N, C-alpha and C positions, 0 to 999 in steps of 0.2 A: 382226354386230350390226346389227339393223334399227333405223332411226331411228323413234321413236314419234311419228307425226304427230297422234295424239290428245292430245298434250301441249298444255296451254293456251298455252304460249309460241308454238307454231306456229298453233294454231287461232285465237287472238285477236290475232295480229300485224296491225298496220295501218301504212300509210305515215304517216310523221310521228312515230311513236313509236319510241323506242330499242328495238332488238331485243336481248334478253338472251342473247347468244351463250354467255356463260360458264355460265349455268344450264342451257342445252340441252346443252352439252358435258358437264357433270357428270352430268346425267340420263342421257345416252347411255352414258357410261362407268361408270355406277353399280355394275354387277356387279364391275368391277375395283377400284373404290374400296372396296366392301364386303369384298373379299378381304383388304385391308390390315388394317383394325382392326374390321371388322364394325360400322361406323357410317357414317352419311351424312357427306359432306364438311363440311357446315356445323356438325356436332357435334364436329369435330376442332379441335385447337389449330392455330395458323398453322404451327408447326413440323411437326406430324404431317401436316397437309394438304400442305405442301410436299414432305415425304418421300414421301407416298403418290402425289402427282401425278408427281413425278420418277421413281418406279419404273415407273409406267405409261408415261411418255414414253420411258424407256429401251427399252421393248418396242415402241414405235410406229414405224411406217414410213410414208413417203409415196412412192408410186410405186416401191416395193421398195427404198427408200433409208432408212436410219435417220433419224428426224426431226432428231436433234441434228446430224447431218452435213448434211442438206438446208438447215437454217436456221442454219448456223454463223456466217454474217455477222451476223445479228441477235443471236445469243447473245453474240458477241464485242463487239458494240456496247453491250450491256447489262451489261458487266462491272463497272460502277461502282455497281450496285444489289444489294440482298440476293438470295440464292438464291430466297426466296419470291416476290419481285417478278419475277424472271427467269422462274420457272416459270409464274406467272400470265400474264405477257405472252406466253409461248410458247403457252400454252393458248388465249388469246384469238386469237392469230394463226392457229392451226390451226382453231379454231372458226369463224372468219370464212370460211375456205376450205370447210369441211365443210358449213356450213349456209347458205351464201350464197343458195341457191335459195329459201329460205323467208323471207328478209328483203325485205319489200315496199318498203323504202326503196332497195333496190338494183336494182329493176326498171328496164329501159330505157324509152325513150319509146314503144316499140311494145307495152309490157306484158309483155315477156319477162323471165324471172328471170335473175339473175346466174349465171355459170358460171365454173369454174376448171378447170385441167388437172391436178388433184391428187386422188389417191385414197388415203385413209388406212386403216390397219389396225393391229391389235395383233398382234404376232408372238409366239405362245406356243410357243417351241421348234420353229419351222418350220411350225406350223399358224397360218395367217393368218386373223384374225377381222376382216373388212372392215367398215368403217362405211358402210353402204349403205341403200338404201330399196327395198322391194318392196311396192307398194301398187297396188291395182286400183280402177278406177271402172267403173260400168255404162255400157255403150254399146249402146243398143237394149234389147230385151226380155230376152234371155238371155246376151248377150255381155259379157265383162269384158275390159278392156284396161288396160295399165299407165298410171299417171298420168304426165304430162309430167316430173315430178321423178324418178319411178322410171326412166323412159326415159333421163334424163340420167345417173343412176347406173349403169345397165346399159351405156351407151356408155362411161363411164369405165372400167368393169370390162373391157370388150372391148379398149379401147385399152391398158390396163395389161397385160393378158395378151399382147397383141401386141408389147409393149415400145415403144409409141408415145408414152408420157407422158414428160415431161422428168425427167432424173435429177438436175438441179441447177437453181438459179434463174436 
């Protein structure tokens, strides 16, 4: 699953403005959302949206560990709220990891984007659909190179394949 950097959320993000992680998360997982009820998430009732997202989350992994196992502490801490709220909080938590490199509010003093050591995927019966980025920029007249964000995702993929990413928090 390639992140769509032509999305206005990314294109027009600026420092000082809230970055809508949730909208980018839903846009990235839109194909899986449409599988559930053949409708966009904002057209579903809260209950259907919760069920839809929960089904996707059950299939998701972070660094080859099921998301629900990886974030067990957080899920246990949210036991006093509704399932819908728990699902939304977990989606927000994952989205902040996945899309941190696009949030200009999280750039450091040297202008470098934020990084995490987590790579997410949807596991479809053993076939992993990684949430990643492969985008090129022109370098010189004929040469194209990966964007810095794409390099970051490629590095995460290499570390994950080598088993170097953490399996717990």
